[in-house]
C-alpha positions in Angstrom: 88.7 50.4 -35.6 85.3 48.9 -34.7 82.7 50.6 -32.5 83.4 48.2 -29.7 87.1 49.0 -29.7 86.4 52.7 -29.7 84.0 52.2 -26.7 86.8 50.5 -24.7 89.1 53.4 -25.4 86.5 56.0 -24.3 85.9 54.1 -21.1 89.6 53.9 -20.4 89.9 57.6 -21.0 87.3 58.3 -18.4 89.3 56.7 -15.6 89.9 60.0 -13.7 86.6 61.6 -14.5 84.5 63.5 -11.9 81.0 63.2 -13.4 79.9 61.3 -16.5 76.6 62.3 -18.2 75.4 60.0 -21.1 72.7 60.5 -23.6 72.0 57.6 -25.9 69.0 56.2 -27.8 70.1 52.6 -27.0 68.9 51.5 -23.6 71.6 48.9 -23.6 74.5 51.3 -24.3 77.6 50.3 -22.3 78.2 53.9 -21.3 75.1 53.8 -19.0 76.9 51.3 -16.7 79.6 53.9 -15.9 77.5 57.1 -16.1 76.6 59.1 -13.1 73.6 60.5 -14.9 72.0 59.2 -18.1 69.1 59.8 -20.4 67.8 57.4 -23.0 67.0 59.8 -25.8 68.1 61.2 -29.1 71.1 63.5 -28.5 70.2 65.8 -31.4 66.7 66.4 -29.9 67.5 66.6 -26.2 70.7 68.8 -26.3 69.1 71.7 -28.2 66.1 71.6 -25.7 68.5 71.6 -22.7 70.5 74.5 -24.2 67.3 76.5 -24.9 66.1 75.9 -21.3 69.4 77.1 -19.8 
């Protein structure tokens, strides 16, 4: 399965979502078009910082 095919499946799976939060280093990431909140950043840097803050 290619990355593009996986992205389509993920988006289809979010059909009944309440809130989508996306973190991605790629400013052109397709997930940003459906996310309610998004951050252009490295997931492995940002998430530990968020957890430490909470």
